[in-house]
C-alpha positions as CSV (number, residue, x, y, z in Angstrom):
1,M,254.9,33.4,1.5
2,S,258.4,34.2,0.4
3,D,260.0,37.6,0.5
4,Y,261.0,37.4,-3.2
5,D,259.6,36.6,-6.6
6,L,262.5,34.7,-8.2
7,E,265.5,32.8,-6.9
8,V,268.9,33.0,-8.6
9,D,271.1,30.1,-7.6
10,A,274.6,31.1,-8.4
11,R,276.3,28.8,-5.9
12,G,279.5,27.3,-7.3
13,L,279.8,30.0,-9.9
14,L,282.6,32.6,-10.0
15,C,282.5,36.3,-11.0
16,P,281.0,37.5,-13.2
17,L,278.4,34.8,-13.5
18,P,276.5,35.5,-10.3
19,I,276.0,39.1,-11.5
20,L,275.1,38.1,-15.0
21,K,272.5,35.6,-13.8
22,S,271.1,38.2,-11.5
23,D,270.9,40.8,-14.3
24,Q,269.2,38.3,-16.6
25,A,266.6,37.4,-13.8
26,M,265.8,41.1,-13.3
27,T,264.8,41.5,-16.9
28,T,261.8,39.2,-16.2
29,L,260.5,41.1,-13.3
30,P,258.4,44.3,-13.0
31,T,259.6,47.3,-11.0
32,Q,259.7,46.4,-7.3
33,G,259.9,42.7,-8.1
34,K,262.5,40.9,-5.9
35,I,265.1,38.3,-6.5
36,C,266.9,36.1,-4.0
37,V,270.5,35.6,-5.0
38,L,272.3,32.6,-3.5
39,A,276.1,32.6,-4.0
40,T,279.3,31.1,-2.8
41,D,281.8,33.4,-4.5
42,P,283.1,35.9,-1.9
43,G,283.2,38.6,-4.6
44,I,279.4,38.8,-4.4
45,E,279.9,40.9,-1.2
46,R,281.3,43.8,-3.2
47,D,280.0,43.1,-6.7
48,L,276.2,42.9,-5.9
49,P,276.0,46.2,-4.1
50,A,278.0,47.9,-6.9
51,W,275.7,46.3,-9.5
52,C,272.7,47.5,-7.6
53,A,274.0,51.1,-7.4
54,V,274.9,51.2,-11.1
55,N,271.5,49.8,-12.2
56,G,269.2,51.6,-9.7
57,H,268.2,48.4,-7.8
58,I,267.8,48.2,-4.0
59,L,269.9,45.8,-2.0
60,V,267.3,44.9,0.6
61,S,269.5,42.5,2.6
62,M,272.6,40.4,2.4
63,T,273.6,37.7,4.9
64,Q,276.5,35.4,5.1
65,Q,276.5,32.0,6.7
66,G,279.9,30.4,6.4
67,R,280.8,30.4,2.7
68,H,277.3,31.0,1.5
69,W,275.6,34.4,0.8
70,R,271.9,35.1,0.5
71,A,270.8,38.5,-0.8
72,I,267.4,40.0,-1.6
73,V,267.4,42.7,-4.4
74,E,264.5,44.8,-5.4
75,K,264.2,46.0,-9.0
76,G,264.5,49.7,-9.4
77,S,262.6,51.8,-12.0
């Protein structure tokens, strides 16, 4: 069983597209639903936590492996 409900593959996309795709995905989930964001844009490291704070979402985890980031975000109320 995965630790998220929906995957957002934003690899190869530059700002602001990873955030826009994440925002669009969140609209389809109920409160406490989770998305997994995959990205290669280094800006995701600062943009995703800021987007979560502004929108009331919870950044559950963010890991980096080389030039790839994987983040789990829980939808806030």
